[in-house]
C-alpha positions, 0 to 999 in steps of 0.5 A: 657805518654808523661810526663813520657818520652814515645817517641812512642806508637803503638796500634793494634786491638785485634784479636779473637785468642790465650789467648783472645779467650781462656779466653772468653773475647768476640768479639773484637771491630768492625773494622769500629768502631775502625777506627772511634775512630782512626779518632776521635783521630787524631785532639786531637793528633795535639791539644795536640802538638804531645807529642809522636810518634804514630802508630794506627795500619795500620791506621795512623802514625806520629811523633813530629820529623817530625811534617809536615809529616804523613802516612797511614802504610797500604798504600804501595808504588806503585811497581810491584806485581811480586816484592812486598813482601806481608809481607815486614815488616817481611823481616826487623824484626823477631819475636820469640815466647815464644816456640822459633818459628820464626814468620813473626809477633806477630799477628800470635801468638795463631793461628794454623799456628804458629805450621808450623813455625820452631823452632830455638832450633831445626833447628838453626837460619841459616836454619830458615832464608834460607830454611824453611816455615818461608822464604816461607812466607817472600818471598811471592809476591803480584802476587801470591795473585792476581792470586787467587783473580781477583777482588782484582787484578782489584780493584782501590786500588790494588797498595796501598793494595796488598792484605793487611795483612796475619795475618788479613786474618787468623783471619777470616779463619785460614786455608786460608793464602791467604784469603782476609784482611777485615781490608784492604778492609774496610780501602780503599774501605770504604773510610777511607784513604781519610778521614784520609788525609782530617782530617790531612789537616784540623788539620795541613794544611802544613802536607804532606804524601807519600801516593798517592791514586788513583783518582776516575774514 
C-alpha cells in the first residue's frame, strides 16, 4: 500500500452487529487474539521502515513523519473526571449515517441505539449540534460513568481509561450505554499497554510516547 501512495491506514475490530451479524459471518476474532496480532505486527512495521502512518484501533498509532513518537490511542491524558468527555473524539468529528442520522462514531451504525439519534433531514444541523440526544452523548463526562461503576473508579487505570469506548460497551449489551468496555479492560488490566511500550522500545530505543501508565503499587 505504501508503494501505491497510501499515506495512512486505520484498522478496527469487527463488531458483531449490523450487516456482519445479519449475513451470518459468525463471531469476530477474540479481543485477546487480535491484540496479540497487533503486538506481533509492531516490530514488522519498524523493520519495514514505517512506510505509512498506522492506527491499529485503540491499540497503537505511529507515523513516519514522527518516527521517534508513538501512542496508545485508548490511553487518555490525565484529567478531572468531571471535565473529561467520554467521547472526546466525537466532539471534533461528526459521522452521518446513510439515512442522515448524526452519530458520535461509525461504530454505532447497525446498533439499535442508532434510531435514537436525530435526523439532519428532519431537525437541521443547528438543532442536532445544540439540543439533541446526539449532544447528550457528546457532553457525557467520565464522572457520570464512575458514579455507576465503583470498581472502575478505584481501578489503577481509571485515569488512563475513563470507562473506555461506549460503542464497545454497546456491542456487549445494546441496552446499556454506560456498560463496561471489554476491550479497555483487556488492554489495561490485561497488561497489553505495558507490552506495547516494551515492544516499541526494543524496536526503536529512542521512541517516546506521551502515554504515562500508573506505577505498580
